[in-house]
C-alpha positions as CSV (number, residue, x, y, z in Angstrom):
1,M,90.8,-51.9,-42.4
2,N,87.6,-50.4,-43.4
3,N,85.8,-48.1,-40.9
4,P,82.4,-49.4,-39.9
5,S,79.4,-47.5,-41.1
6,D,77.1,-45.7,-38.8
7,A,74.7,-48.6,-38.9
8,Q,77.4,-51.0,-37.8
9,R,78.9,-48.7,-35.2
10,P,77.8,-49.8,-31.6
11,K,75.4,-47.4,-30.1
12,A,75.8,-45.8,-26.6
13,R,74.3,-47.9,-23.9
14,R,71.2,-46.4,-22.4
15,S,70.1,-47.1,-18.8
16,S,66.8,-48.8,-18.7
17,S,66.2,-47.7,-15.1
18,R,64.9,-44.3,-14.4
19,R,65.9,-44.6,-10.8
20,N,69.6,-44.4,-11.7
21,K,69.0,-41.3,-13.8
22,G,67.1,-39.7,-11.0
23,T,69.8,-40.6,-8.4
24,R,72.5,-39.2,-10.7
25,S,70.6,-35.9,-11.0
26,V,69.9,-35.7,-7.3
27,S,73.6,-36.3,-6.4
28,E,74.7,-33.7,-8.9
29,A,72.2,-31.2,-7.4
30,R,73.5,-31.9,-3.9
31,R,77.1,-31.4,-4.9
32,A,76.2,-28.1,-6.5
33,R,74.3,-26.9,-3.4
34,A,77.2,-28.0,-1.2
35,A,79.7,-26.2,-3.3
36,K,77.6,-23.1,-3.2
37,A,77.1,-23.4,0.6
38,G,80.8,-23.8,1.1
39,T,81.5,-20.7,-0.9
40,T,78.9,-18.7,1.0
41,Q,80.2,-20.0,4.3
42,A,83.7,-19.2,3.4
43,A,82.7,-15.7,2.4
44,S,80.6,-15.2,5.6
45,A,83.5,-16.6,7.7
46,Q,85.9,-14.2,6.0
47,Q,83.5,-11.3,6.6
48,R,83.0,-12.3,10.3
49,F,86.8,-12.6,10.7
50,V,87.2,-9.1,9.3
51,D,84.2,-7.4,11.0
52,E,84.2,-9.2,14.4
53,S,86.8,-10.2,17.0
54,H,88.1,-13.8,16.7
55,G,86.0,-16.4,18.6
56,K,83.1,-14.1,19.6
57,Q,80.5,-15.8,17.4
58,S,81.4,-19.3,18.7
59,K,81.1,-18.1,22.3
60,M,77.7,-16.6,21.6
61,A,76.5,-19.8,19.9
62,S,77.7,-22.0,22.8
63,A,76.0,-19.8,25.4
64,T,72.7,-19.9,23.4
65,A,72.9,-23.7,23.2
66,R,73.5,-23.9,27.0
67,V,70.5,-21.8,27.8
68,A,68.3,-23.8,25.5
69,T,69.6,-27.0,27.1
70,E,68.8,-25.7,30.6
71,K,65.3,-24.7,29.6
72,A,64.7,-28.1,27.9
73,A,66.0,-30.2,30.8
74,P,66.0,-28.4,34.2
75,Q,68.9,-29.4,36.5
76,G,69.0,-29.3,40.2
77,A,66.7,-30.6,43.0
78,W,64.5,-27.5,43.2
79,A,64.0,-27.4,39.4
80,T,63.1,-31.0,39.4
81,R,60.6,-30.6,42.2
82,W,59.0,-27.6,40.6
83,A,58.6,-29.5,37.4
84,L,56.6,-32.1,39.3
85,W,54.5,-29.6,41.4
86,K,53.9,-27.0,38.7
87,P,50.9,-28.6,36.9
88,H,49.1,-29.1,40.2
89,V,49.8,-25.6,41.4
90,K,48.4,-24.2,38.1
91,R,45.3,-26.5,38.4
92,F,44.4,-25.6,42.0
93,G,46.1,-22.3,42.6
94,I,44.0,-20.2,40.2
95,P,40.6,-21.4,41.4
96,L,41.6,-20.9,45.0
97,L,42.9,-17.5,44.4
98,I,39.6,-16.6,42.7
99,N,37.6,-18.0,45.7
100,Y,39.5,-15.9,48.2
101,G,39.6,-13.0,45.8
102,V,35.8,-13.0,45.8
103,T,35.7,-13.2,49.6
104,V,38.1,-10.2,49.9
105,G,36.0,-8.3,47.4
106,I,32.9,-8.8,49.5
107,I,34.8,-7.6,52.6
108,V,36.0,-4.5,50.7
109,A,32.5,-3.7,49.6
110,C,31.3,-4.0,53.2
111,A,34.2,-1.8,54.3
112,V,33.2,0.8,51.7
113,I,29.6,0.8,53.1
114,I,31.0,1.3,56.6
115,G,33.3,4.1,55.3
116,I,30.4,6.1,53.9
117,G,29.3,7.0,57.4
118,A,32.5,6.7,59.4
119,G,35.0,8.0,56.9
120,F,37.1,6.2,54.3
121,S,40.2,6.7,56.3
122,R,39.1,3.8,58.4
123,G,38.9,1.6,55.3
124,P,42.1,-0.5,55.9
125,A,41.2,-1.1,59.5
126,A,37.7,-2.1,58.6
127,I,38.9,-4.5,56.0
128,G,41.3,-6.1,58.4
129,S,38.7,-6.3,61.2
130,L,36.1,-7.9,58.9
131,W,38.6,-10.6,57.8
132,M,39.3,-11.3,61.5
133,V,35.6,-11.6,62.2
134,L,35.1,-13.9,59.2
135,N,37.9,-16.2,60.6
136,L,36.9,-15.8,64.2
137,G,39.9,-13.9,65.2
138,S,39.6,-11.4,68.1
139,L,39.2,-7.6,68.0
140,N,40.4,-5.0,70.3
141,M,38.6,-1.6,70.0
142,T,38.6,1.3,72.5
143,G,40.3,-0.8,75.1
144,A,37.7,-3.6,75.0
145,H,38.7,-7.0,73.9
146,L,36.1,-8.8,71.8
147,G,36.7,-12.5,71.2
148,F,33.0,-13.6,71.5
149,L,32.4,-13.1,67.7
150,P,29.3,-14.2,65.8
151,L,29.6,-17.7,64.2
152,A,27.1,-17.2,61.4
153,P,29.5,-15.5,58.9
154,A,32.2,-18.2,59.6
155,M,29.6,-21.0,59.1
156,L,28.5,-19.5,55.8
157,F,32.1,-19.1,54.7
158,V,32.9,-22.8,55.6
159,F,29.8,-24.0,53.7
160,A,30.7,-22.0,50.6
161,M,34.4,-23.0,50.6
162,S,33.6,-26.6,51.2
163,R,31.2,-26.7,48.2
164,R,33.8,-24.9,46.0
165,A,36.5,-27.4,47.2
166,T,34.4,-30.3,46.1
167,K,33.8,-28.8,42.7
168,I,37.5,-27.9,42.2
169,L,38.7,-31.4,43.1
170,G,36.3,-33.0,40.6
171,T,35.9,-36.7,40.2
172,S,39.6,-37.7,40.2
173,V,42.7,-36.2,41.9
174,S,46.2,-37.6,42.5
175,V,47.9,-37.7,45.9
176,R,50.4,-35.0,44.9
177,G,47.5,-32.8,43.6
178,L,45.7,-33.3,46.9
179,R,48.7,-32.2,48.9
180,V,49.0,-29.1,46.7
181,F,45.3,-28.3,47.2
182,I,45.4,-28.7,51.0
183,L,48.6,-26.7,51.3
184,L,47.3,-23.8,49.2
185,S,43.9,-23.9,50.9
186,L,45.6,-23.3,54.2
187,L,48.5,-21.0,53.2
188,I,46.5,-18.5,51.3
189,P,44.1,-17.6,54.2
190,L,47.0,-17.7,56.7
191,L,48.8,-15.1,54.5
192,L,45.7,-13.0,54.3
193,T,45.4,-13.1,58.1
194,V,48.9,-11.8,58.4
195,I,48.1,-9.0,56.0
196,A,44.9,-8.2,57.9
197,W,46.9,-8.1,61.1
198,L,49.4,-5.7,59.6
199,M,46.7,-3.5,58.4
200,I,45.1,-3.3,61.8
201,W,48.5,-2.8,63.4
202,D,49.2,0.1,61.1
203,A,45.8,1.7,61.7
204,S,46.3,1.3,65.5
205,R,48.8,4.2,65.4
206,V,46.1,6.5,64.2
207,F,42.8,5.1,65.6
208,D,41.8,3.8,69.0
209,L,42.3,0.1,68.3
210,A,44.9,-2.6,68.8
211,A,46.2,-5.5,66.8
212,P,44.8,-8.8,68.2
213,N,46.9,-11.8,69.3
214,L,48.5,-13.0,66.0
215,A,49.0,-16.6,67.2
216,A,45.3,-16.9,68.3
217,A,44.2,-15.3,65.0
218,L,46.3,-17.8,63.0
219,I,45.0,-20.8,65.0
220,S,41.4,-19.7,64.4
221,T,42.0,-19.2,60.7
222,L,43.6,-22.6,60.5
223,L,40.6,-24.2,62.1
224,V,38.0,-22.4,60.0
225,N,39.6,-23.1,56.7
226,G,40.7,-26.5,57.8
227,A,37.1,-27.4,58.4
228,A,36.2,-26.2,54.9
229,V,38.9,-28.5,53.5
230,V,37.9,-31.5,55.6
231,I,34.3,-31.2,54.6
232,G,35.1,-30.4,51.0
233,L,37.2,-33.6,50.5
234,R,34.1,-35.7,51.3
235,P,34.3,-39.2,53.0
236,R,35.1,-41.0,49.7
237,I,38.5,-39.3,49.4
238,W,39.4,-39.9,53.1
239,R,38.5,-43.6,52.7
240,A,40.7,-43.8,49.6
241,L,43.6,-42.2,51.5
242,L,43.3,-44.7,54.3
243,L,43.1,-47.6,52.0
244,R,46.1,-46.4,50.1
245,R,48.1,-46.8,53.4
246,D,46.4,-50.2,54.1
247,L,44.6,-48.7,57.1
248,S,41.1,-49.3,58.3
249,T,38.4,-46.9,57.3
250,W,36.4,-46.9,60.5
251,P,37.8,-43.4,61.6
252,V,35.9,-41.9,58.7
253,E,32.7,-43.5,59.9
254,A,33.5,-42.5,63.5
255,F,33.8,-38.8,62.5
256,R,30.6,-39.0,60.5
257,L,28.7,-40.4,63.5
258,A,30.2,-37.7,65.8
259,G,29.3,-35.0,63.2
260,A,25.7,-36.3,63.0
261,F,25.3,-36.3,66.8
262,L,26.7,-32.7,67.2
263,K,24.5,-31.5,64.3
264,W,21.3,-32.7,65.8
265,M,22.3,-31.6,69.3
266,T,23.0,-28.1,67.9
267,L,19.5,-28.0,66.4
268,A,18.1,-29.1,69.7
269,G,20.0,-26.4,71.6
270,L,18.8,-23.8,69.1
271,L,15.2,-24.9,69.5
272,A,15.5,-24.8,73.2
273,A,16.9,-21.3,73.2
274,V,14.2,-20.0,70.8
275,V,11.4,-21.5,72.9
276,Y,12.8,-19.9,76.0
277,A,13.2,-16.5,74.3
278,L,9.5,-16.7,73.2
279,T,8.5,-17.3,76.8
280,N,10.6,-14.3,77.8
281,L,9.1,-11.7,75.5
282,S,9.4,-8.9,78.2
283,G,13.1,-9.3,78.4
284,L,13.3,-9.5,74.6
285,A,11.4,-6.2,74.3
286,D,13.6,-4.5,76.9
287,T,16.7,-5.1,74.8
288,Y,15.3,-2.7,72.1
289,S,15.0,0.1,74.6
290,I,18.6,1.2,73.9
291,T,17.6,2.6,70.4
292,N,14.7,4.8,69.3
293,S,15.3,4.5,65.5
294,L,14.2,1.9,63.0
295,S,17.7,1.5,61.6
296,G,19.0,0.8,65.1
297,A,16.3,-1.8,65.7
298,I,17.1,-3.5,62.4
299,G,20.8,-3.5,63.3
300,L,20.1,-5.1,66.7
301,T,18.0,-7.8,65.0
302,L,20.6,-8.6,62.4
303,L,23.3,-8.8,65.1
304,A,21.1,-11.1,67.1
305,L,20.6,-13.4,64.0
306,L,24.4,-13.5,63.5
307,Y,24.8,-14.7,67.1
308,L,22.2,-17.5,66.8
309,P,24.8,-20.2,66.3
310,N,26.7,-19.1,69.4
311,I,23.5,-19.4,71.5
312,A,22.7,-22.7,69.9
313,I,26.1,-24.1,71.1
314,G,25.3,-22.7,74.5
315,G,21.9,-24.4,74.5
316,M,23.6,-27.7,73.4
317,A,26.1,-27.3,76.3
318,V,23.2,-27.0,78.7
319,L,21.3,-30.0,77.3
320,L,24.5,-32.1,77.6
321,G,24.5,-31.3,81.3
322,G,27.1,-28.6,81.3
323,E,26.8,-24.8,81.5
324,F,26.9,-21.7,79.5
325,H,28.4,-18.7,81.2
326,V,28.7,-15.0,80.6
327,G,31.3,-13.5,83.0
328,D,30.3,-14.6,86.5
329,G,26.8,-15.7,85.5
330,A,26.2,-19.3,84.5
331,T,23.2,-21.3,83.4
332,S,22.7,-25.1,83.6
333,L,19.9,-27.6,84.1
334,F,20.8,-27.8,87.8
335,A,21.4,-24.1,88.8
336,T,21.4,-20.6,87.5
337,T,23.4,-17.6,88.5
338,N,21.9,-14.3,87.3
339,I,23.9,-11.2,86.3
340,N,23.2,-8.2,84.1
341,L,23.7,-9.2,80.5
342,P,24.6,-7.1,77.5
343,P,21.6,-5.4,75.8
344,L,21.3,-7.7,72.9
345,P,18.1,-9.4,71.8
346,I,19.8,-12.8,71.6
347,F,20.7,-12.8,75.3
348,A,17.0,-12.9,76.2
349,A,17.3,-16.7,75.5
350,I,19.5,-17.1,78.5
351,P,17.5,-18.1,81.6
352,H,17.6,-15.8,84.6
353,H,16.2,-18.3,87.1
354,P,16.5,-22.1,87.6
355,L,14.6,-24.1,85.1
356,P,11.7,-26.2,86.6
357,G,12.4,-29.9,86.2
358,G,15.8,-29.1,84.7
359,P,17.5,-32.5,85.1
360,F,14.7,-34.2,83.3
361,Y,15.7,-32.4,80.1
362,L,18.7,-34.7,79.9
363,A,16.3,-37.3,78.5
364,I,16.3,-35.2,75.3
365,T,20.0,-35.8,74.9
366,A,19.7,-39.5,75.7
367,V,16.9,-40.1,73.2
368,L,18.8,-38.2,70.5
369,A,22.0,-40.2,71.1
370,V,20.2,-43.6,71.0
371,V,18.2,-42.7,67.9
372,I,21.2,-41.4,66.0
373,V,23.3,-44.4,66.8
374,H,20.5,-46.8,66.0
375,R,19.9,-45.1,62.6
376,F,23.6,-45.2,61.9
377,V,23.8,-49.0,62.6
378,K,20.7,-49.8,60.7
379,S,21.7,-47.9,57.6
380,R,24.9,-50.0,57.2
381,G,25.1,-53.6,56.2
382,F,28.8,-53.9,57.3
383,I,30.6,-52.2,60.2
384,E,34.3,-52.5,60.4
385,S,35.7,-52.8,63.9
386,P,32.5,-51.9,65.8
387,V,34.0,-51.4,69.2
388,A,36.9,-49.3,67.9
389,M,34.5,-47.2,65.9
390,A,32.3,-46.5,69.0
391,V,35.4,-45.4,71.0
392,G,36.6,-43.4,68.0
393,A,33.2,-41.7,67.6
394,G,33.4,-40.6,71.3
395,A,36.9,-39.2,70.7
396,A,35.8,-37.4,67.5
397,A,32.9,-35.9,69.4
398,A,35.3,-34.7,72.1
399,L,37.6,-33.1,69.5
400,L,34.9,-31.5,67.5
401,G,33.1,-30.3,70.6
402,Y,36.2,-28.7,72.0
403,C,36.8,-26.8,68.7
404,L,33.2,-25.6,68.6
405,A,33.2,-24.4,72.2
406,W,36.5,-22.6,71.7
407,L,35.5,-20.9,68.4
408,G,32.0,-20.1,69.7
409,G,33.3,-18.4,72.9
410,G,35.7,-15.8,73.9
411,E,36.1,-12.5,75.8
412,L,33.1,-10.2,75.8
413,G,34.6,-6.9,76.7
414,V,34.0,-5.8,80.3
415,Y,31.7,-8.8,81.0
416,G,34.6,-11.3,80.9
417,S,34.6,-14.7,79.2
418,A,31.5,-16.0,77.5
419,G,30.6,-19.3,76.1
420,A,30.7,-23.0,77.1
421,L,33.5,-24.6,79.2
422,E,35.6,-26.3,76.5
423,W,36.9,-29.3,78.5
424,L,33.5,-30.0,80.1
425,F,31.7,-29.7,76.7
426,A,34.1,-32.1,75.1
427,A,33.9,-34.7,77.9
428,E,30.1,-34.6,78.0
429,A,29.8,-34.9,74.2
430,A,32.1,-37.9,74.2
431,A,30.3,-39.7,77.1
432,W,26.8,-39.2,75.7
433,L,27.8,-40.6,72.3
434,M,30.2,-43.3,73.4
435,L,27.8,-45.1,75.8
436,P,25.0,-45.9,73.4
437,A,27.5,-46.4,70.6
438,L,29.3,-49.1,72.6
439,V,26.0,-50.9,73.4
440,F,24.9,-51.0,69.8
441,M,28.3,-51.8,68.4
442,V,28.9,-54.7,70.8
443,Y,25.5,-56.0,69.9
444,A,26.3,-55.6,66.2
445,S,29.6,-57.3,66.6
446,R,28.0,-60.3,68.3
447,A,25.2,-60.4,65.7
448,G,27.8,-60.2,63.0
449,S,29.7,-63.3,64.3
450,T,26.4,-65.2,64.5
451,V,25.6,-64.2,60.9
452,T,29.0,-65.3,59.8
453,E,28.5,-68.8,61.3
454,D,25.1,-69.0,59.6
455,I,26.7,-68.1,56.3
456,V,29.2,-70.9,56.7
457,E,26.5,-73.5,57.4
458,Y,24.3,-72.2,54.7
459,E,26.8,-72.7,51.9
460,P,26.3,-76.6,51.6
461,A,22.5,-76.0,51.8
462,A,22.9,-73.5,49.0
463,A,24.8,-76.1,47.0
464,S,22.2,-78.8,47.7
465,S,19.4,-76.4,46.8
466,A,21.2,-75.7,43.5
467,E,21.6,-79.5,42.9
468,S,17.9,-80.0,43.7
469,Q,17.1,-77.2,41.3
470,V,19.2,-79.0,38.6
471,E,17.5,-82.3,39.3
472,A,14.0,-80.7,39.2
473,Q,14.9,-79.1,35.9
474,T,16.1,-82.5,34.6
475,E,12.9,-84.2,35.7
476,T,10.9,-81.4,34.1
477,D,12.9,-81.9,30.9
478,A,12.3,-85.7,31.1
479,E,8.6,-85.2,31.6
480,A,8.5,-82.9,28.6
481,E,10.3,-85.5,26.5
482,S,7.9,-88.2,27.7
483,D,5.0,-86.0,26.9
484,V,6.4,-85.5,23.4
485,E,6.9,-89.2,22.9
486,A,3.4,-89.9,24.2
487,D,2.0,-87.3,21.8
488,A,3.9,-89.0,18.9
489,K,2.6,-92.4,20.0
490,S,-0.9,-91.2,20.3
491,D,-0.8,-89.8,16.8
492,A,0.5,-93.1,15.5
493,E,-1.6,-95.5,17.5
494,P,-4.9,-95.3,15.4
495,E,-2.9,-96.3,12.2
496,V,-1.1,-99.1,14.1
497,D,-4.4,-100.5,15.4
498,A,-6.1,-100.5,12.0
499,E,-3.0,-102.1,10.4
500,S,-2.8,-104.8,13.1
501,A,-6.5,-105.6,12.6
502,E,-6.0,-105.9,8.9
503,E,-2.8,-108.0,9.5
504,S,-4.7,-110.3,11.9
505,V,-7.2,-110.9,9.1
506,A,-4.9,-111.1,6.2
507,E,-2.1,-113.3,7.7
508,P,-4.2,-116.6,7.9
509,V,-5.4,-116.0,4.4
510,A,-1.9,-115.7,3.1
511,E,-0.8,-118.9,4.8
512,N,-3.7,-120.8,3.4
513,E,-3.1,-119.6,-0.2
514,T,0.4,-120.9,-0.1
515,Q,-0.8,-124.4,0.8
516,G,-3.3,-125.3,-1.8
517,D,-6.5,-124.7,-3.6
518,E,-9.4,-122.4,-3.1
519,A,-11.8,-124.9,-1.6
520,A,-9.4,-125.9,1.1
521,T,-8.9,-122.3,1.9
522,A,-12.6,-121.7,2.1
523,S,-13.1,-124.7,4.4
524,E,-10.3,-123.7,6.7
525,T,-11.5,-120.1,7.0
526,A,-15.0,-121.3,7.8
527,D,-13.6,-123.4,10.7
528,K,-11.7,-120.3,12.2
529,P,-13.2,-118.3,15.0
530,E,-15.1,-115.0,14.6
531,S,-12.1,-112.9,15.5
532,E,-10.3,-114.1,12.4
533,T,-13.1,-113.4,10.0
534,T,-13.4,-110.3,7.9
535,P,-14.9,-107.2,9.6
536,D,-17.3,-106.6,6.8
537,N,-19.0,-110.0,7.0
538,P,-18.0,-111.6,10.3
539,T,-20.3,-114.7,9.8
540,H,-19.2,-115.6,6.3
541,P,-15.8,-116.7,5.3
542,A,-13.6,-114.3,3.3
543,Q,-13.5,-114.8,-0.5
544,P,-10.2,-116.0,-2.0
545,E,-9.8,-113.0,-4.3
546,E,-10.5,-110.3,-1.7
547,P,-7.9,-111.6,0.8
548,E,-5.2,-111.1,-1.8
549,V,-6.1,-107.5,-2.3
550,E,-6.4,-107.0,1.5
551,E,-3.1,-108.8,2.0
552,E,-1.2,-106.6,-0.5
553,A,-2.8,-103.4,0.9
554,S,-2.2,-104.4,4.5
555,A,1.5,-105.3,3.6
556,D,2.1,-101.8,2.0
557,E,0.4,-100.0,4.8
558,S,2.3,-102.0,7.5
559,E,5.6,-101.0,5.9
560,V,4.5,-97.3,5.7
561,A,3.4,-97.5,9.3
562,S,6.6,-99.1,10.5
563,E,8.7,-96.4,8.7
564,E,6.6,-93.6,10.3
565,K,6.9,-95.2,13.7
566,K,10.7,-95.4,13.3
567,K,10.8,-91.7,12.2
568,N,8.7,-90.7,15.2
569,N,11.0,-92.6,17.6
570,E,14.1,-91.0,16.0
571,E,12.6,-87.5,16.3
572,G,11.7,-88.2,19.9
573,E,15.3,-89.3,20.6
574,E,16.7,-86.2,18.9
575,H,14.4,-84.0,20.9
576,A,15.4,-85.7,24.1
């Protein structure tokens, strides 16, 4: 058998797909890399088996994987809670630490200034004492207990912290974040109070001072910083929290009304104290007799300005009908007990004798209460639970008044207790606000029920008025359509009249021509009345040839006029 030639021999089959070729080459490359990796792994395993103890590498790998797993997914209740609270702590913790750090820095700077003259060894004691003064804690120096501290630094501190709290919270905050913010805002100052107490306690072993009552210091710190938090949250957040629990929001409005009343009463008390101090210039001048230097006079003036809020609260207590006492001495609108007061310029505002016409000054409180409640009611279109809000406003005034009287008073060394009676101040503030609030709120509730009934009756009237408006609009549209049709008719009327006149002349002529000859036509047209004669020559009969022309022209024009009239009518219907 003959061998086939090269031309006849079957050629090797080539793959027409490049994909198969690429796949074959990739698979070969993978096998080569796997073989190389296996060789390297075997060599490294043999090396580890020789150089290391058996199983050590696997144990290290498992421990590393376990640590990585614990970091990636924390286990346990505390780790899970911390994962939830950590972002909020980072968000609010750093700004609050900065705020209190700035406050502590200012206190340290003041302590350094004090230490320049008194010695820097008193620095820790001065820092702790200034923090207590800022948070209205008491001091005990040289055996004298000082709890009647100036309110001005604390008020500035509350104002600054409340503004910072509003800025830190921003426009949106979650409930968990709000809890973290409130918790940190109270825990940080409480911790600083404990540190300040420890600094004073440590300095008491060297210097003539004693650590104050820690419980009273913590309560005053909680009240001062709590006031900053409450004011900083603003009413909108408190309303949102109440609505979240499906509760009424009238407590927020009640506290706002009580706050407005106490604010204006404080201003009235301050004004009354300043006016009386100006009328007692001799007593004011005598207080500066204890110093002969300019720096001493400036120091007394600054100290008097720091105590202005305390005297304002005392003046408010007197205007409410209560009393302001310093030790055994007391001042009210009904009686005055005079004692020797400390040589401070601000105490010149305390009367030493009964006020003439004292009970009549209660009218100031009554007018302020009525005006404030009236403005509050008029500024709101809706009041939720008016009677409950009036009672709540009185309770809020009592609570806030008690806190103000307690923080603004205290022990004044050897003179004894100073300030307003807390329970009497709270009861009078509640009574003066609650009575007009109840009157106005009851009237508002009755007016609100009347308005509600009017609204129910007004709904059908509103619907009928809407229907009347629709009917009036329809009539207006119909009038407009009729005006359009009248305009179209007025435009077409001259042509129709001319054409009808021509037709009235041409129609008899056309009928006569169809009957016979021209003579009969002339005789018949002569017998017709003047209204049927031609307009050009009414006394003579129309010629036979001219009527044919007029007949043809009038016929054409009548057709055109009828078509235009139809078009105008169709356009009027489309417009309607």
